[in-house]
N, C-alpha and C positions, 0 to 999 in steps of 0.2 A: 475630599469626601464625595464630591459629585462624581468623580471618576469611578469610585467604588460602587456608587449607586448605579451608574450606567452599566458597569460590568455585570452586576447581579441582575439588573433588568434584562440584559441581553441573554444571560443564562436561562432566565425564566422563559423568554421568547423562544430560544432554541429548543428547549425541552417541550414546550407546548406545540410548536410547529412540527416537531418530529412525531409527536403523538397523533396530531391531526393527519400528517402524511400517511401514517400507517392505516388510518381509518378510511381515507379517500383513495388509497392505492396509488399515490403519487410518490416517487422516490424523493426522500427528504432533501437531497441537495437542490432539486429543482424548486421545491416549495420555498426553501430557505433563500435561494437567490432571487426568486420572485418577490418575496416579502422584503428582503434586504434592499431591493431596488426601490421599494416604496417607502420603507420606514425612514429613510434619510430625509424625506420631504415633510415629515411631521414638524409643524412650526415650532413647538416648544422645546424640541430636542436641541442641545447645544452642538456646535461644530467642534468635533474632537478629532484631531489629527494624530495618528500614531507616530511615535518616534521611529523612523525607518531603520535605525541602527539595531533595534531590538526585535524587529519583525522576523528576520531569519532565525534568530536565536530562539524565540519563543515558539514559533509554529513549525518550522521545517524539520529540525532534528527529531522531535518525537514522532512526527508523521512519517518520515522516511524510515526511521528505526522500526516502527511498528510494521510498515509495509514489508521490510526485509524479513522480519520475524515470521510472517505468514507466507513466505515464498517456499515452494516445494523444489528442492534441489533436483530431484529426479526429473520432474516435468520440465523444469527450467533447462536442463541439459538436453532433453529430447527435442525441445523447440528452440534451441540456441540460435540456429541460422535465421529463422524469421524474426525472432526477437531482436537479434543484432541488426538486421536490415532495417527494422523499424526504429529501435532505440538509438542507434548511432546514425545510420544513413538518412532516415527520414527526418530525424531531429535536426541534423545539420543542414539538410536540404530545405526544410521549412524555415529555419533561421535565415538562410541565404535568400531564398526566393521571396519570402515575405518582406525581408529587408529591402530588396530592390523594388518590390511593389509599393511599399510604404514610402520609399524615396521618390518614386514617380508620382504617387497619389497625393501626398501631403505637401502643400506649398511651403517652401522655405526650410524644410527639415534637412539635416545633414545625413550623409550615408552612415556614419557611426551610430547616430541616434536611431536611424531606421533599423539597423541591425539589433539595437537594444530591443525594439518592438518585436522583431523576429525571434530573438532568443527568449523573450518573456512568454510568447504564445506558442512556442514550439513543442513543449512537452505536454501530452495528455495527462489527465489526473487519474491516479489509481483509485482513490476513494470514490470519485464520481462514477467511473466506469463500473466498479464493483457494486456500488449501491444500485445503479440503474439496471444492471444486468441480473441482479439477484432475483431469483424466482422466474426468470425467462426461459429456463431449461435449455441453455446453450450447450453445445458440445464442449467437452473438457479441453480440447485443443485450443478452441477459440478463447476460453477464459484464461488459460495458461499464457497464451501469447499476449493478451491484453494486460494481464497483471505483470508479467515479466518485462514487457516493454515499458510500462509506466514506472517500474522501479529503476531501470537503467537510464531511461531518457531524462528523468529528473536530474540525475547527476550530470549527464552530457549537456543538457540544455542550460543548467545553472552554471556550469563551468564556462560555456560559451557566453552566457549572460555576464559573468564576472569580467571577462576580457572586453566585451563590448562597452560595459559601463566604464571600465578603466580608461578606455580610449577616449570616451567623452569627457571624463573628469580631467584627464591630463592633457588632452588635446593632441595626442600623438598615437600613432599605431604603426606597427611593423608586422607584416604577415609572418616573416621568418621567425621573429622574436616571439610572436604570439603562439605560433605552432610549437616551438620548442618549450615555451613556458607551459603550454597546454598539457603536453606529455609529462613534464616534470611535476606540475601541480597535481595531475591525476595520479601518477605513480606514487607520489609522496602521500597523497590522501589514502590510497589503498594500503600502503605500508603502515601508516599510523593506525588505520582501522584494524589491521591484523594484529599489531602490537597490543592495542587495547583489548582486542578480542581475547588474546592469551592471558592478559593480566586480569580481566574481569572474570574469565572462566576460573582462574585459580582462586580469586576472591570468593566466588560463589561456592566453590568446593569447600573452602575453609569455613564458610558460614552456613554450611548445609543444614537445612531444616530450621531456618530462622526466618519465617515468612515475612514479618514486618520489615526487617532490615533488608532482606534480599529484594523485596518489591520496591523499596525505596532506592536501592542501587540501580535497578532496571530503569527507574525514572530519571535518575541523575546521569546515567551512562551516556545517553545521546548528547546531552548538553556539554558534558566534560570533554567528550571526544571531539565534538564540533569546535568548541573554543580552543582546545589544544591545537588542532589542525590549522585553524584560521590564524592563530597567533604565530605559527611558524610558516605561514604563507603557503600552505598546501590546501587541497580541496577538503573542506569540512564536510561537504555533502557526501563525497565518495568515502571518506573516513567513516561516517555514521552508517552508510549502507553496508560497507565491508564488515564492520563490527557486528551489525545485526545479522548478516548472512552467516558469519562465522559462528555466532552464538546459537542461532536457531538449529544448526546441525548438532550442537553439543547439548542442547537443552534437556533431553531426556535423562542425561547422566549428571547434570549440574543441579537440578532442582528437585526438592522433595514434592510429594503430591500436594501438601498443604500450600507450599509456595506457588506451585503452578496454578492452582485454583484461585488463589488470591491475586497473583500478578496478572493473569489474563483478564480477570473481572475488572481489576483496577484500570488496566490499559484500555479496555473497551470503553470505559467512561471517559477517560482522558481524551482519546482520539475523537470520540463522538462530540465532546464539548469544543475541542479545538477546531474541528471542521465546521461545526455550526457557527461558532463564534466569528471565524474569519469571513464567512459568507455574509453575515449580517453587518460586520464592521464596515465593509465597503459601502453598504447602503447608507450608513451614517455619514459617510464622507462624500457621497455623490454630489449633493448641492454645493459643498465646499469645493469639490474638484471642478465643477462646471463654472463656478464663479471665477476661477483662476485661469480660464481659457479665453483671453481677450481677443477680439477681432475676428472670431470665427463664428459664423451663424450656426444655429442649432441644426438646420438642415444639412449643412456641410459636415458637422460633427457626426450626425447619423450616417451620412454617406461614407465617411472614413471608417466608422465602426463596422458597417455592413460589408464594405469592400474588403477590409482585412479579414473579416470572419469568413467570407466566401472563399477568399484565397486559401485560408487555413484548411477549410473543408475539402476544396477541390485538389489541393496539392497532395493531401493524404490519399484520396481516391486514385488520383493519377499515378502516384508512386506505388501504392500497395498492389493493385491489380496486376500490372505487367511484371513488376519485380518479383512478386510471389510466383508467377508462372515461370519466369526464367530460373528462379531458385529451385523450383521443383524439377525442371528439366535437367539442371546440373546435378541435383541429388540423384535422380533416377539413372543418370549415366554413370555416376560414381558407385551406385548400389543397385545394379540391374536385378539382383536377386529379390529386392523389395520395392517393386514398382508401386508408386502411389499415383492416384488420379488427382487431377486439379479440381478441387472442390470450390468452384467459383462462388457459390452462395455463402459458404462460410468465410471465404476471403473478403467478400463484400461487407459482411457484418463487421469484420476487423477494420476494414477501411472506413466504415461509417462511424464506428464507435471511437472517435477521437475527441472525447469530451475534455474541455479545459476546466480547471477548477482551482483548488487551494494553492498549488505550487505557483501558477501564474499570478494569482492574487498576491501572494506573499512577495514574489519577485518584484511586481510592479510597485507595491507599497513600500518596499525596501530601497527604492531608488534614493540616492542621496539628495539632500535638499540643495546643496551647493556644489560647485566644481572647484578646481584648484585656484582659480582667480577670485574666489569668494562670491561669484555671481550665482544666481539661482540656476539650478539644473534645468537646461532648456527643454521646453515642451513636456515637463514632468506631469502636469495635470492632464494634458492631452493623451499621453501614454497610458495613464491610469484609466482615463475614460475609454480608450480603445480596448484596453485589456478587459474592462467590465463588459463591453459589448461582445467581445469574442466569447467570454465565459457565458454570458447570458444566452447568446444565440446557439452555441454548441450544446450547452446543457439543456435548455428548454426545447429548442427546435429539434436537434438530433436525438436528445434523450426521450422526448415524448413520441417521436416518430419510430424509435427503435422497435417497440413491441409489434407495431403494424408491419414493419419491414420483415421482421422475423416470421410473422404469420404469413405474409404474402409470398416470401421465398420458401416457405415450408421447411425452415431450418429446425431440426429437432435435436435434443440433447442425447447423450449416450449414458449407459449405465456402468461404464468401466470403473468409475470411482466407487460406486456402491458395491460392485462385484469384488473389487479389491478389498474393501473393508470387510465384507462378509467372509472372504477367504482368510483374512488375517485374524478375525475373531474366532473362527473355527480352529485355526492352528494354535492360537493362544489358549483356548479352552482345552485343546488336546495336550498342550505343554503342561497345563496345570494338572491334568489327569496323570500324565507320565510322572510328574514330581510326586504326586500322592502315592502312586504305586511304589516309588522308591522309599518313601517314608513308611509305608505299610510293611515293607520287608524288614525295616530296622526294628520294628516291634515296640517302640517306646511311646506310641500314641494309641489310644483306645480304638478298637475296631469301629465303635459307634461313630466316633468323630470322623474317622477316615471315610466311612460309608456316607455320612451326611454331606461331607465336602464333595465326594465323588458324585453323589446324586445331584447336588447343586450344579455342577459343571456339565453333567450329562443332560440335565434339563435345559441348560443354556444352549448346548449344541443342538438339541432338538428344536428349540425355539428358533434359532438362527436358520436352520435348514427348512423349517416348515413355513414360518411367516415372519419375515424380517422387517421390522420397523426400526427398532433400536434395542440392542441387547440390554435387558434390564439388569442392573447391578444387584448383587445379592442383598437381601434384607437382613442385616446383622446389627442394626443400629442400637437396639435396646436389649441385646443379649449379653449377659455377663459371662465371659469365658476366662478360664485360667490362662496364665501367661503363656504356657506352652502351646495352647490352642491358638492364641493370638499370633504367636510366632509362626505357626504352621500356615495360618491364613495369609499372613503377610508374605511368607515365602512363596505361597501359591501365586499370589498376585505378582510378586517379583518375577516368577517364572513366566507368567503371561506377558508381562511388560518386556522382559528380555527377548521373548520370541518376536513381539511386534517391532521392537527396535532393530532386531536382526533382519526382519523382512524389509524394513525401510532402508537399512544399510545395503542390502543386496539389490535394491531397486524393484522389489516385488510390489510394494505399495508406495504411495507418495506421502508427503508430510501431512497433508490434510487428513488422510485416513489414520495416520499415526496419532495426530492430535485428538481426533474423535474417540478413538479407542483408549488412548492414554487418559483422557478426561474421565471416561467411565471408570477406569481402574483407580484413578485418583479419588473419585467419589466413594468407591467401594472401600478403599483403604481408610479414608477419612471417617467412615462410619464405625470402624473398629475402635473399641475402647482401649486406651493405653494402659 
């Protein structure tokens, strides 16, 4: 009963702090981690240690699945080179370099354990970066790279983490065997993800327009995919990400408007609570963690935490700046017709925004309690403490400094996304008018009805062209219309939706623009009486 009370208490704290964060203009991950670091020292709170076996299952699958759903395929492909250099190259480089630094810095630690630390802190966090950069008016390219990197590097970092932990638990490690297993486990995870993507897509088509059941399926999918992959010893992380990426491309044709509205709202709440919950959970465990670190003074603990944190920050900056420049030189030589300049200010923002968060926390908390010999997992509490320090320093120090750095470097956002959205809305409205012209020629709908619908879409086009804030959906909520008129209006909306999906498929707009316009069309269709 006490565990349930703790959970509900933490949910109240998460919600309250998020509300306060919005008022004081501080990104909520920063406020959560600050309060989480303090709440564990409250005397009357019990020491509650999570079962590490369920941490990955409860937190990571839905967080990664949600991140994959919000990825824009077009933007992802355009920035694939820098994303790959960060997500694969930098993640593995961070794991390796931090591993050796930890081995040199921490007395008595083994090299496999040091690599566990490197793997845990190597992947930046998508949620933290997105939350902190929200409202800072960054260029679209910078946001795309940060989000794309954090999606892939979670998978790369956690696969590396899996092998590092296995070497500690079993006491043996072979580079050749690990490399072969790495590719087999990764490929197996991707294949399982694609298989489930096809199966779930068929299931959603079969259950079309059943919002409650379909929303439930979206919640169950990442857990089922993850468990299936892990039980056959392939990467559950890559399987979940692959399934999410596959389904996000098919989403417009798989879900009804009512399902999309309900599912997205439900997932926003789930991800918000999961992120807030895990940040606060570490606070509850901090005193318990520190009690289990015998023989190390508090000053030395802090030195370890600051040393590893500085290494994580500097490795990213040292990697990103020269590698980005060399990548651009290679690209310009391969495509001399499209020469790009080196935007060092934007590159530095990418280098600075390597914030650690939920994934590192979950990985550290999921360390096994014992090894094969049934002895306690060595240095487990120290690793947890160092992970907390890295998250705290990167989130608070780098996160709070980011707006000032952006202002100092005079980095400004662009309007490309908004321009794409405006263009798509205009084409969608024009597609609706073209459809109405066809219906008018058929002559089975009254002229008044046709003229009314045309006037509505012409007014929308005028509004978009003159003063664009957000195209207002039509107000048809309380109007009773005959079935034929409802069919016409739904067909008009379908024509608009079809045009927007076509624009996304052709690469004219990205997934973010598609979701915004589709959301408005879903709301408009939901207003129509059945």
